[in-house]
N, CA, C and O atoms as a GROMACS GRO file, in nm:
protein
  568
    1MET      N    1   1.537   0.874  -3.350
    1MET     CA    2   1.453   0.978  -3.292
    1MET      C    3   1.332   0.914  -3.227
    1MET      O    4   1.270   0.824  -3.285
    2VAL      N    5   1.297   0.957  -3.107
    2VAL     CA    6   1.182   0.904  -3.035
    2VAL      C    7   1.057   0.973  -3.085
    2VAL      O    8   1.055   1.096  -3.100
    3ARG      N    9   0.953   0.898  -3.112
    3ARG     CA   10   0.830   0.960  -3.159
    3ARG      C   11   0.746   1.005  -3.040
    3ARG      O   12   0.745   0.941  -2.935
    4LYS      N   13   0.678   1.116  -3.059
    4LYS     CA   14   0.589   1.167  -2.955
    4LYS      C   15   0.451   1.107  -2.976
    4LYS      O   16   0.404   1.096  -3.090
    5ASN      N   17   0.387   1.068  -2.868
    5ASN     CA   18   0.252   1.014  -2.874
    5ASN      C   19   0.163   1.099  -2.787
    5ASN      O   20   0.195   1.126  -2.671
    6THR      N   21   0.050   1.142  -2.841
    6THR     CA   22  -0.048   1.213  -2.760
    6THR      C   23  -0.185   1.204  -2.825
    6THR      O   24  -0.197   1.208  -2.947
    7PHE      N   25  -0.284   1.192  -2.745
    7PHE     CA   26  -0.423   1.193  -2.788
    7PHE      C   27  -0.501   1.281  -2.690
    7PHE      O   28  -0.607   1.243  -2.641
    8SER      N   29  -0.446   1.400  -2.663
    8SER     CA   30  -0.504   1.485  -2.561
    8SER      C   31  -0.645   1.528  -2.593
    8SER      O   32  -0.716   1.576  -2.505
    9SER      N   33  -0.690   1.514  -2.717
    9SER     CA   34  -0.826   1.552  -2.751
    9SER      C   35  -0.929   1.447  -2.708
    9SER      O   36  -1.049   1.475  -2.711
   10ILE      N   37  -0.885   1.330  -2.670
   10ILE     CA   38  -0.979   1.227  -2.626
   10ILE      C   39  -1.029   1.263  -2.487
   10ILE      O   40  -0.950   1.273  -2.393
   11GLU      N   41  -1.159   1.284  -2.474
   11GLU     CA   42  -1.217   1.330  -2.349
   11GLU      C   43  -1.275   1.215  -2.265
   11GLU      O   44  -1.278   1.224  -2.142
   12ASN      N   45  -1.319   1.110  -2.329
   12ASN     CA   46  -1.392   1.006  -2.258
   12ASN      C   47  -1.318   0.873  -2.267
   12ASN      O   48  -1.293   0.824  -2.378
   13LEU      N   49  -1.283   0.815  -2.155
   13LEU     CA   50  -1.205   0.690  -2.154
   13LEU      C   51  -1.288   0.567  -2.185
   13LEU      O   52  -1.232   0.461  -2.212
   14ARG      N   53  -1.420   0.579  -2.181
   14ARG     CA   54  -1.504   0.459  -2.195
   14ARG      C   55  -1.477   0.384  -2.325
   14ARG      O   56  -1.488   0.261  -2.328
   15GLY      N   57  -1.443   0.453  -2.430
   15GLY     CA   58  -1.417   0.387  -2.557
   15GLY      C   59  -1.269   0.362  -2.581
   15GLY      O   60  -1.231   0.312  -2.687
   16LEU      N   61  -1.186   0.395  -2.485
   16LEU     CA   62  -1.041   0.383  -2.501
   16LEU      C   63  -0.990   0.254  -2.441
   16LEU      O   64  -1.026   0.217  -2.329
   17SER      N   65  -0.907   0.185  -2.515
   17SER     CA   66  -0.845   0.063  -2.464
   17SER      C   67  -0.733   0.100  -2.368
   17SER      O   68  -0.644   0.178  -2.402
   18ILE      N   69  -0.736   0.044  -2.250
   18ILE     CA   70  -0.631   0.069  -2.150
   18ILE      C   71  -0.525  -0.038  -2.166
   18ILE      O   72  -0.550  -0.156  -2.141
   19VAL      N   73  -0.406   0.004  -2.207
   19VAL     CA   74  -0.297  -0.089  -2.236
   19VAL      C   75  -0.171  -0.044  -2.162
   19VAL      O   76  -0.160   0.074  -2.127
   20PRO      N   77  -0.077  -0.135  -2.139
   20PRO     CA   78   0.050  -0.093  -2.078
   20PRO      C   79   0.114   0.019  -2.159
   20PRO      O   80   0.123   0.012  -2.282
   21GLY      N   81   0.160   0.121  -2.088
   21GLY     CA   82   0.221   0.235  -2.151
   21GLY      C   83   0.130   0.355  -2.162
   21GLY      O   84   0.178   0.466  -2.187
   22SER      N   85  -0.002   0.335  -2.145
   22SER     CA   86  -0.095   0.447  -2.150
   22SER      C   87  -0.070   0.539  -2.031
   22SER      O   88  -0.043   0.492  -1.920
   23VAL      N   89  -0.081   0.669  -2.055
   23VAL     CA   90  -0.061   0.769  -1.950
   23VAL      C   91  -0.190   0.849  -1.937
   23VAL      O   92  -0.248   0.894  -2.035
   24PHE      N   93  -0.233   0.865  -1.812
   24PHE     CA   94  -0.355   0.939  -1.781
   24PHE      C   95  -0.325   1.049  -1.681
   24PHE      O   96  -0.229   1.040  -1.605
   25LEU      N   97  -0.406   1.152  -1.682
   25LEU     CA   98  -0.397   1.261  -1.586
   25LEU      C   99  -0.530   1.271  -1.514
   25LEU      O  100  -0.636   1.279  -1.576
   26GLY      N  101  -0.523   1.272  -1.381
   26GLY     CA  102  -0.646   1.284  -1.305
   26GLY      C  103  -0.621   1.290  -1.156
   26GLY      O  104  -0.507   1.286  -1.111
   27PRO      N  105  -0.729   1.299  -1.081
   27PRO     CA  106  -0.719   1.311  -0.936
   27PRO      C  107  -0.678   1.179  -0.872
   27PRO      O  108  -0.705   1.071  -0.925
   28TRP      N  109  -0.613   1.190  -0.757
   28TRP     CA  110  -0.577   1.071  -0.680
   28TRP      C  111  -0.598   1.102  -0.533
   28TRP      O  112  -0.574   1.214  -0.488
   29ALA      N  113  -0.643   1.004  -0.458
   29ALA     CA  114  -0.674   1.022  -0.316
   29ALA      C  115  -0.556   1.082  -0.240
   29ALA      O  116  -0.441   1.046  -0.262
   30ASP      N  117  -0.587   1.175  -0.152
   30ASP     CA  118  -0.490   1.239  -0.063
   30ASP      C  119  -0.385   1.324  -0.134
   30ASP      O  120  -0.284   1.360  -0.073
   31ILE      N  121  -0.407   1.357  -0.260
   31ILE     CA  122  -0.317   1.445  -0.332
   31ILE      C  123  -0.400   1.563  -0.381
   31ILE      O  124  -0.507   1.544  -0.438
   32ASP      N  125  -0.352   1.685  -0.359
   32ASP     CA  126  -0.432   1.804  -0.386
   32ASP      C  127  -0.425   1.854  -0.530
   32ASP      O  128  -0.479   1.960  -0.561
   33HIS      N  129  -0.362   1.778  -0.618
   33HIS     CA  130  -0.357   1.816  -0.759
   33HIS      C  131  -0.359   1.690  -0.844
   33HIS      O  132  -0.331   1.580  -0.796
   34ASP      N  133  -0.392   1.706  -0.971
   34ASP     CA  134  -0.396   1.591  -1.061
   34ASP      C  135  -0.257   1.532  -1.078
   34ASP      O  136  -0.156   1.602  -1.073
   35LYS      N  137  -0.253   1.401  -1.097
   35LYS     CA  138  -0.128   1.327  -1.115
   35LYS      C  139  -0.131   1.253  -1.247
   35LYS      O  140  -0.235   1.207  -1.293
   36PHE      N  141  -0.013   1.242  -1.308
   36PHE     CA  142   0.002   1.155  -1.424
   36PHE      C  143   0.019   1.013  -1.372
   36PHE      O  144   0.097   0.989  -1.280
   37LEU      N  145  -0.054   0.919  -1.432
   37LEU     CA  146  -0.044   0.778  -1.394
   37LEU      C  147  -0.014   0.696  -1.518
   37LEU      O  148  -0.076   0.714  -1.623
   38ILE      N  149   0.081   0.606  -1.504
   38ILE     CA  150   0.121   0.518  -1.614
   38ILE      C  151   0.060   0.381  -1.590
   38ILE      O  152   0.072   0.325  -1.481
   39ILE      N  153  -0.006   0.327  -1.691
   39ILE     CA  154  -0.052   0.188  -1.684
   39ILE      C  155   0.070   0.102  -1.717
   39ILE      O  156   0.114   0.097  -1.832
   40ALA      N  157   0.124   0.036  -1.616
   40ALA     CA  158   0.246  -0.043  -1.635
   40ALA      C  159   0.215  -0.188  -1.666
   40ALA      O  160   0.289  -0.253  -1.741
   41GLY      N  161   0.108  -0.239  -1.611
   41GLY     CA  162   0.068  -0.377  -1.634
   41GLY      C  163  -0.082  -0.388  -1.619
   41GLY      O  164  -0.144  -0.310  -1.547
   42VAL      N  165  -0.140  -0.485  -1.687
   42VAL     CA  166  -0.285  -0.503  -1.685
   42VAL      C  167  -0.318  -0.646  -1.650
   42VAL      O  168  -0.258  -0.740  -1.702
   43ALA      N  169  -0.416  -0.662  -1.561
   43ALA     CA  170  -0.471  -0.794  -1.528
   43ALA      C  171  -0.620  -0.788  -1.559
   43ALA      O  172  -0.673  -0.682  -1.591
   44GLN      N  173  -0.688  -0.900  -1.548
   44GLN     CA  174  -0.829  -0.906  -1.587
   44GLN      C  175  -0.916  -0.809  -1.506
   44GLN      O  176  -1.001  -0.742  -1.564
   45ASP      N  177  -0.897  -0.800  -1.377
   45ASP     CA  178  -0.986  -0.718  -1.294
   45ASP      C  179  -0.916  -0.602  -1.226
   45ASP      O  180  -0.976  -0.536  -1.141
   46ARG      N  181  -0.791  -0.577  -1.262
   46ARG     CA  182  -0.719  -0.467  -1.198
   46ARG      C  183  -0.603  -0.422  -1.286
   46ARG      O  184  -0.562  -0.493  -1.378
   47ILE      N  185  -0.553  -0.305  -1.258
   47ILE     CA  186  -0.438  -0.256  -1.332
   47ILE      C  187  -0.334  -0.209  -1.232
   47ILE      O  188  -0.366  -0.178  -1.117
   48LEU      N  189  -0.213  -0.205  -1.276
   48LEU     CA  190  -0.102  -0.158  -1.194
   48LEU      C  191  -0.052  -0.028  -1.255
   48LEU      O  192  -0.023  -0.022  -1.374
   49VAL      N  193  -0.041   0.075  -1.173
   49VAL     CA  194   0.007   0.203  -1.223
   49VAL      C  195   0.117   0.255  -1.133
   49VAL      O  196   0.126   0.217  -1.016
   50CYS      N  197   0.200   0.340  -1.186
   50CYS     CA  198   0.294   0.414  -1.103
   50CYS      C  199   0.285   0.560  -1.143
   50CYS      O  200   0.264   0.592  -1.260
   51SER      N  201   0.301   0.647  -1.047
   51SER     CA  202   0.281   0.789  -1.075
   51SER      C  203   0.403   0.850  -1.143
   51SER      O  204   0.516   0.810  -1.117
   52VAL      N  205   0.379   0.945  -1.228
   52VAL     CA  206   0.484   1.023  -1.290
   52VAL      C  207   0.483   1.158  -1.220
   52VAL      O  208   0.386   1.234  -1.231
   53MET      N  209   0.589   1.188  -1.148
   53MET     CA  210   0.597   1.314  -1.075
   53MET      C  211   0.633   1.426  -1.172
   53MET      O  212   0.732   1.418  -1.244
   54ILE      N  213   0.552   1.528  -1.172
   54ILE     CA  214   0.578   1.641  -1.260
   54ILE      C  215   0.661   1.743  -1.182
   54ILE      O  216   0.614   1.852  -1.148
   55ASN      N  217   0.782   1.705  -1.156
   55ASN     CA  218   0.879   1.789  -1.086
   55ASN      C  219   1.010   1.779  -1.162
   55ASN      O  220   1.040   1.676  -1.223
   56SER      N  221   1.087   1.886  -1.158
   56SER     CA  222   1.216   1.881  -1.224
   56SER      C  223   1.321   1.813  -1.137
   56SER      O  224   1.431   1.781  -1.183
   57GLN      N  225   1.287   1.792  -1.009
   57GLN     CA  226   1.378   1.724  -0.917
   57GLN      C  227   1.303   1.612  -0.845
   57GLN      O  228   1.182   1.618  -0.827
   58ILE      N  229   1.377   1.513  -0.805
   58ILE     CA  230   1.321   1.402  -0.728
   58ILE      C  231   1.313   1.446  -0.582
   58ILE      O  232   1.402   1.514  -0.532
   59ASN      N  233   1.207   1.406  -0.516
   59ASN     CA  234   1.185   1.438  -0.374
   59ASN      C  235   1.310   1.407  -0.291
   59ASN      O  236   1.375   1.304  -0.311
   60GLN      N  237   1.342   1.496  -0.197
   60GLN     CA  238   1.460   1.481  -0.110
   60GLN      C  239   1.459   1.348  -0.034
   60GLN      O  240   1.563   1.284  -0.018
   61TYR      N  241   1.342   1.306   0.012
   61TYR     CA  242   1.330   1.180   0.085
   61TYR      C  243   1.382   1.064  -0.002
   61TYR      O  244   1.457   0.979   0.045
   62ILE      N  245   1.341   1.064  -0.128
   62ILE     CA  246   1.383   0.957  -0.220
   62ILE      C  247   1.532   0.969  -0.251
   62ILE      O  248   1.602   0.868  -0.258
   63GLN      N  249   1.582   1.091  -0.269
   63GLN     CA  250   1.723   1.111  -0.303
   63GLN      C  251   1.816   1.054  -0.197
   63GLN      O  252   1.929   1.015  -0.229
   64LYS      N  253   1.773   1.049  -0.074
   64LYS     CA  254   1.858   1.000   0.035
   64LYS      C  255   1.849   0.849   0.055
   64LYS      O  256   1.912   0.794   0.145
   65ARG      N  257   1.771   0.782  -0.028
   65ARG     CA  258   1.753   0.638  -0.016
   65ARG      C  259   1.787   0.571  -0.150
   65ARG      O  260   1.707   0.574  -0.243
   66PRO      N  261   1.906   0.509  -0.158
   66PRO     CA  262   1.952   0.452  -0.286
   66PRO      C  263   1.855   0.354  -0.349
   66PRO      O  264   1.839   0.352  -0.471
   67HIS      N  265   1.788   0.271  -0.266
   67HIS     CA  266   1.695   0.173  -0.322
   67HIS      C  267   1.578   0.244  -0.391
   67HIS      O  268   1.534   0.201  -0.497
   68LEU      N  269   1.529   0.350  -0.331
   68LEU     CA  270   1.419   0.426  -0.392
   68LEU      C  271   1.466   0.503  -0.515
   68LEU      O  272   1.394   0.512  -0.614
   69MET      N  273   1.586   0.558  -0.508
   69MET     CA  274   1.642   0.632  -0.623
   69MET      C  275   1.657   0.542  -0.745
   69MET      O  276   1.635   0.584  -0.858
   70ALA      N  277   1.695   0.417  -0.721
   70ALA     CA  278   1.714   0.323  -0.831
   70ALA      C  279   1.583   0.293  -0.903
   70ALA      O  280   1.584   0.245  -1.017
   71CYS      N  281   1.471   0.320  -0.839
   71CYS     CA  282   1.340   0.290  -0.897
   71CYS      C  283   1.276   0.411  -0.965
   71CYS      O  284   1.157   0.408  -0.997
   72GLN      N  285   1.353   0.517  -0.987
   72GLN     CA  286   1.303   0.636  -1.056
   72GLN      C  287   1.344   0.625  -1.203
   72GLN      O  288   1.461   0.605  -1.235
   73VAL      N  289   1.247   0.639  -1.292
   73VAL     CA  290   1.275   0.632  -1.436
   73VAL      C  291   1.255   0.770  -1.495
   73VAL      O  292   1.146   0.827  -1.489
   74GLU      N  293   1.362   0.823  -1.553
   74GLU     CA  294   1.352   0.956  -1.613
   74GLU      C  295   1.274   0.949  -1.745
   74GLU      O  296   1.299   0.863  -1.830
   75LEU      N  297   1.181   1.041  -1.758
   75LEU     CA  298   1.104   1.055  -1.881
   75LEU      C  299   1.137   1.194  -1.937
   75LEU      O  300   1.112   1.295  -1.872
   76LYS      N  301   1.192   1.198  -2.056
   76LYS     CA  302   1.235   1.324  -2.117
   76LYS      C  303   1.114   1.403  -2.167
   76LYS      O  304   1.031   1.352  -2.242
   77GLY      N  305   1.105   1.528  -2.124
   77GLY     CA  306   0.995   1.615  -2.166
   77GLY      C  307   0.987   1.630  -2.317
   77GLY      O  308   0.878   1.646  -2.372
   78ASN      N  309   1.102   1.626  -2.385
   78ASN     CA  310   1.103   1.638  -2.531
   78ASN      C  311   1.041   1.519  -2.602
   78ASN      O  312   1.005   1.528  -2.719
   79ASP      N  313   1.028   1.407  -2.532
   79ASP     CA  314   0.972   1.286  -2.592
   79ASP      C  315   0.820   1.280  -2.586
   79ASP      O  316   0.759   1.201  -2.657
   80TYR      N  317   0.760   1.363  -2.501
   80TYR     CA  318   0.616   1.352  -2.476
   80TYR      C  319   0.550   1.490  -2.476
   80TYR      O  320   0.592   1.580  -2.402
   81ASP      N  321   0.448   1.507  -2.558
   81ASP     CA  322   0.376   1.634  -2.564
   81ASP      C  323   0.308   1.669  -2.433
   81ASP      O  324   0.288   1.787  -2.405
   82PHE      N  325   0.274   1.571  -2.352
   82PHE     CA  326   0.201   1.598  -2.228
   82PHE      C  327   0.292   1.639  -2.112
   82PHE      O  328   0.241   1.679  -2.007
   83LEU      N  329   0.424   1.631  -2.128
   83LEU     CA  330   0.516   1.674  -2.024
   83LEU      C  331   0.577   1.809  -2.061
   83LEU      O  332   0.620   1.830  -2.174
   84SER      N  333   0.580   1.898  -1.965
   84SER     CA  334   0.639   2.030  -1.987
   84SER      C  335   0.790   2.028  -1.969
   84SER      O  336   0.860   2.115  -2.022
   85TYR      N  337   0.841   1.930  -1.896
   85TYR     CA  338   0.984   1.920  -1.869
   85TYR      C  339   1.016   1.777  -1.828
   85TYR      O  340   0.926   1.696  -1.808
   86ASP      N  341   1.144   1.746  -1.816
   86ASP     CA  342   1.185   1.612  -1.776
   86ASP      C  343   1.120   1.577  -1.642
   86ASP      O  344   1.113   1.660  -1.552
   87SER      N  345   1.071   1.454  -1.631
   87SER     CA  346   0.999   1.409  -1.513
   87SER      C  347   1.046   1.268  -1.478
   87SER      O  348   1.127   1.209  -1.548
   88TYR      N  349   0.991   1.217  -1.368
   88TYR     CA  350   1.033   1.086  -1.322
   88TYR      C  351   0.913   0.999  -1.288
   88TYR      O  352   0.819   1.044  -1.222
   89ALA      N  353   0.916   0.875  -1.335
   89ALA     CA  354   0.815   0.776  -1.296
   89ALA      C  355   0.865   0.713  -1.168
   89ALA      O  356   0.974   0.655  -1.164
   90ASN      N  357   0.786   0.724  -1.062
   90ASN     CA  358   0.824   0.667  -0.933
   90ASN      C  359   0.776   0.523  -0.930
   90ASN      O  360   0.659   0.496  -0.902
   91CYS      N  361   0.866   0.431  -0.957
   91CYS     CA  362   0.832   0.289  -0.964
   91CYS      C  363   0.858   0.217  -0.833
   91CYS      O  364   0.845   0.094  -0.827
   92ALA      N  365   0.893   0.290  -0.729
   92ALA     CA  366   0.922   0.230  -0.599
   92ALA      C  367   0.797   0.188  -0.525
   92ALA      O  368   0.802   0.100  -0.438
   93GLN      N  369   0.683   0.250  -0.557
   93GLN     CA  370   0.559   0.220  -0.488
   93GLN      C  371   0.446   0.204  -0.589
   93GLN      O  372   0.361   0.294  -0.601
   94PRO      N  373   0.442   0.093  -0.662
   94PRO     CA  374   0.335   0.075  -0.760
   94PRO      C  375   0.199   0.074  -0.691
   94PRO      O  376   0.184   0.024  -0.580
   95ILE      N  377   0.101   0.130  -0.760
   95ILE     CA  378  -0.035   0.140  -0.707
   95ILE      C  379  -0.120   0.036  -0.777
   95ILE      O  380  -0.132   0.037  -0.900
   96LYS      N  381  -0.178  -0.054  -0.702
   96LYS     CA  382  -0.269  -0.153  -0.759
   96LYS      C  383  -0.410  -0.097  -0.746
   96LYS      O  384  -0.457  -0.069  -0.636
   97ALA      N  385  -0.477  -0.080  -0.859
   97ALA     CA  386  -0.611  -0.021  -0.860
   97ALA      C  387  -0.701  -0.098  -0.954
   97ALA      O  388  -0.654  -0.160  -1.050
   98LYS      N  389  -0.830  -0.094  -0.927
   98LYS     CA  390  -0.927  -0.159  -1.015
   98LYS      C  391  -0.942  -0.077  -1.143
   98LYS      O  392  -0.927   0.045  -1.142
   99LEU      N  393  -0.972  -0.145  -1.251
   99LEU     CA  394  -0.990  -0.083  -1.381
   99LEU      C  395  -1.092   0.030  -1.376
   99LEU      O  396  -1.076   0.131  -1.446
  100GLU      N  397  -1.196   0.016  -1.295
  100GLU     CA  398  -1.302   0.115  -1.288
  100GLU      C  399  -1.251   0.254  -1.248
  100GLU      O  400  -1.311   0.355  -1.285
  101VAL      N  401  -1.142   0.259  -1.173
  101VAL     CA  402  -1.085   0.388  -1.132
  101VAL      C  403  -1.057   0.474  -1.255
  101VAL      O  404  -1.077   0.596  -1.251
  102PHE      N  405  -1.011   0.413  -1.362
  102PHE     CA  406  -0.973   0.488  -1.482
  102PHE      C  407  -1.090   0.512  -1.576
  102PHE      O  408  -1.074   0.579  -1.677
  103MET      N  409  -1.204   0.458  -1.544
  103MET     CA  410  -1.322   0.482  -1.626
  103MET      C  411  -1.398   0.605  -1.580
  103MET      O  412  -1.499   0.642  -1.640
  104LEU      N  413  -1.350   0.670  -1.475
  104LEU     CA  414  -1.413   0.793  -1.428
  104LEU      C  415  -1.388   0.904  -1.530
  104LEU      O  416  -1.281   0.909  -1.592
  105ASN      N  417  -1.484   0.990  -1.545
  105ASN     CA  418  -1.470   1.099  -1.642
  105ASN      C  419  -1.362   1.199  -1.604
  105ASN      O  420  -1.320   1.278  -1.688
  106ASP      N  421  -1.315   1.197  -1.480
  106ASP     CA  422  -1.214   1.293  -1.435
  106ASP      C  423  -1.075   1.262  -1.490
  106ASP      O  424  -0.986   1.346  -1.482
  107PHE      N  425  -1.054   1.143  -1.543
  107PHE     CA  426  -0.924   1.107  -1.598
  107PHE      C  427  -0.918   1.140  -1.745
  107PHE      O  428  -1.014   1.120  -1.819
  108LYS      N  429  -0.803   1.192  -1.787
  108LYS     CA  430  -0.782   1.230  -1.925
  108LYS      C  431  -0.667   1.146  -1.981
  108LYS      O  432  -0.560   1.139  -1.921
  109TYR      N  433  -0.690   1.086  -2.095
  109TYR     CA  434  -0.585   1.010  -2.163
  109TYR      C  435  -0.488   1.110  -2.224
  109TYR      O  436  -0.529   1.202  -2.294
  110CYS      N  437  -0.357   1.090  -2.199
  110CYS     CA  438  -0.256   1.185  -2.246
  110CYS      C  439  -0.168   1.130  -2.357
  110CYS      O  440  -0.121   1.207  -2.441
  111GLY      N  441  -0.145   1.000  -2.360
  111GLY     CA  442  -0.058   0.943  -2.462
  111GLY      C  443   0.002   0.812  -2.418
  111GLY      O  444  -0.041   0.752  -2.320
  112LEU      N  445   0.103   0.769  -2.491
  112LEU     CA  446   0.171   0.642  -2.466
  112LEU      C  447   0.319   0.664  -2.439
  112LEU      O  448   0.381   0.753  -2.499
  113LEU      N  449   0.375   0.583  -2.349
  113LEU     CA  450   0.520   0.582  -2.332
  113LEU      C  451   0.583   0.515  -2.453
  113LEU      O  452   0.520   0.435  -2.521
  114THR      N  453   0.707   0.549  -2.479
  114THR     CA  454   0.782   0.476  -2.581
  114THR      C  455   0.803   0.334  -2.529
  114THR      O  456   0.794   0.309  -2.409
  115ASP      N  457   0.829   0.242  -2.619
  115ASP     CA  458   0.853   0.103  -2.579
  115ASP      C  459   0.968   0.092  -2.480
  115ASP      O  460   0.959   0.018  -2.382
  116SER      N  461   1.076   0.165  -2.505
  116SER     CA  462   1.194   0.155  -2.417
  116SER      C  463   1.162   0.211  -2.278
  116SER      O  464   1.205   0.153  -2.178
  117ASP      N  465   1.088   0.322  -2.269
  117ASP     CA  466   1.052   0.376  -2.138
  117ASP      C  467   0.957   0.282  -2.064
  117ASP      O  468   0.972   0.262  -1.944
  118LEU      N  469   0.862   0.222  -2.135
  118LEU     CA  470   0.770   0.128  -2.071
  118LEU      C  471   0.846   0.008  -2.016
  118LEU      O  472   0.821  -0.034  -1.902
  119LYS      N  473   0.939  -0.047  -2.093
  119LYS     CA  474   1.017  -0.162  -2.046
  119LYS      C  475   1.098  -0.125  -1.921
  119LYS      O  476   1.108  -0.206  -1.828
  120GLU      N  477   1.154  -0.004  -1.919
  120GLU     CA  478   1.232   0.040  -1.803
  120GLU      C  479   1.141   0.057  -1.681
  120GLU      O  480   1.179   0.019  -1.570
  121VAL      N  481   1.023   0.115  -1.699
  121VAL     CA  482   0.927   0.130  -1.588
  121VAL      C  483   0.890  -0.008  -1.533
  121VAL      O  484   0.893  -0.030  -1.412
  122GLN      N  485   0.856  -0.100  -1.621
  122GLN     CA  486   0.818  -0.235  -1.577
  122GLN      C  487   0.932  -0.303  -1.503
  122GLN      O  488   0.910  -0.365  -1.399
  123GLN      N  489   1.053  -0.291  -1.554
  123GLN     CA  490   1.168  -0.355  -1.490
  123GLN      C  491   1.194  -0.296  -1.352
  123GLN      O  492   1.224  -0.369  -1.258
  124GLN      N  493   1.182  -0.164  -1.340
  124GLN     CA  494   1.206  -0.101  -1.210
  124GLN      C  495   1.097  -0.135  -1.109
  124GLN      O  496   1.124  -0.145  -0.989
  125ILE      N  497   0.974  -0.153  -1.156
  125ILE     CA  498   0.868  -0.199  -1.065
  125ILE      C  499   0.902  -0.338  -1.014
  125ILE      O  500   0.890  -0.365  -0.894
  126ILE      N  501   0.943  -0.427  -1.102
  126ILE     CA  502   0.982  -0.562  -1.062
  126ILE      C  503   1.101  -0.556  -0.966
  126ILE      O  504   1.102  -0.627  -0.866
  127ASN      N  505   1.199  -0.473  -0.996
  127ASN     CA  506   1.318  -0.459  -0.911
  127ASN      C  507   1.289  -0.397  -0.775
  127ASN      O  508   1.366  -0.415  -0.681
  128SER      N  509   1.179  -0.324  -0.764
  128SER     CA  510   1.148  -0.252  -0.640
  128SER      C  511   1.126  -0.346  -0.522
  128SER      O  512   1.143  -0.306  -0.406
  129GLY      N  513   1.088  -0.469  -0.550
  129GLY     CA  514   1.063  -0.565  -0.443
  129GLY      C  515   0.930  -0.547  -0.373
  129GLY      O  516   0.906  -0.610  -0.270
  130THR      N  517   0.843  -0.462  -0.427
  130THR     CA  518   0.714  -0.437  -0.362
  130THR      C  519   0.604  -0.530  -0.409
  130THR      O  520   0.498  -0.537  -0.346
  131LEU      N  521   0.626  -0.603  -0.517
  131LEU     CA  522   0.527  -0.697  -0.567
  131LEU      C  523   0.567  -0.839  -0.535
  131LEU      O  524   0.686  -0.872  -0.529
  132THR      N  525   0.468  -0.922  -0.514
  132THR     CA  526   0.494  -1.064  -0.493
  132THR      C  527   0.524  -1.129  -0.628
  132THR      O  528   0.498  -1.070  -0.733
  133ALA      N  529   0.576  -1.249  -0.625
  133ALA     CA  530   0.602  -1.322  -0.749
  133ALA      C  531   0.472  -1.344  -0.826
  133ALA      O  532   0.471  -1.337  -0.949
  134ASP      N  533   0.362  -1.372  -0.754
  134ASP     CA  534   0.231  -1.390  -0.819
  134ASP      C  535   0.186  -1.261  -0.887
  134ASP      O  536   0.135  -1.265  -0.999
  135GLU      N  537   0.204  -1.145  -0.822
  135GLU     CA  538   0.164  -1.018  -0.882
  135GLU      C  539   0.248  -0.987  -1.006
  135GLU      O  540   0.195  -0.937  -1.106
  136ILE      N  541   0.377  -1.016  -1.001
  136ILE     CA  542   0.464  -0.995  -1.117
  136ILE      C  543   0.413  -1.081  -1.234
  136ILE      O  544   0.408  -1.035  -1.348
  137SER      N  545   0.377  -1.204  -1.205
  137SER     CA  546   0.325  -1.293  -1.308
  137SER      C  547   0.192  -1.242  -1.364
  137SER      O  548   0.171  -1.244  -1.485
  138ILE      N  549   0.104  -1.197  -1.276
  138ILE     CA  550  -0.027  -1.148  -1.318
  138ILE      C  551  -0.016  -1.023  -1.407
  138ILE      O  552  -0.079  -1.016  -1.512
  139PHE      N  553   0.064  -0.928  -1.365
  139PHE     CA  554   0.071  -0.800  -1.436
  139PHE      C  555   0.167  -0.799  -1.554
  139PHE      O  556   0.145  -0.725  -1.650
  140PHE      N  557   0.274  -0.877  -1.549
  140PHE     CA  558   0.377  -0.869  -1.650
  140PHE      C  559   0.401  -1.001  -1.723
  140PHE      O  560   0.493  -1.009  -1.804
  141ASN      N  561   0.322  -1.103  -1.696
  141ASN     CA  562   0.339  -1.234  -1.760
  141ASN      C  563   0.482  -1.284  -1.747
  141ASN      O  564   0.535  -1.348  -1.837
  142ALA      N  565   0.545  -1.253  -1.632
  142ALA     CA  566   0.684  -1.292  -1.614
  142ALA      C  567   0.695  -1.413  -1.522
  142ALA      O  568   0.806  -1.460  -1.495
   0.00000   0.00000   0.00000
């Protein structure tokens, strides 16, 4: 049985350790609603995240492109208190952002991915071909 992880009562990230597998909810540039973001890898001065789409279906654009479809990781809603239904981590376009982005008060810590889901997210980011070998080494010690 997969354990559910959530710390939705934590309001302030300043005292929270940001580690791979942490999930946050907050605003993102050019998106009109809050997005779930997964911390997939951590480096000294930056973090790598991929968004978790809160949709029951994958975007049509992605569905028509096998390479992009292969980079979608299903996250079961039953495994996570912060998800209302099955969702997908879009690992085809990892977002490289500075740590300070997540220190804003607008982000809410939601919980942790299971170890198996985190490993799958990390592997699909590596498989996506969007990171350089140096970035893979920096973020995933690979």
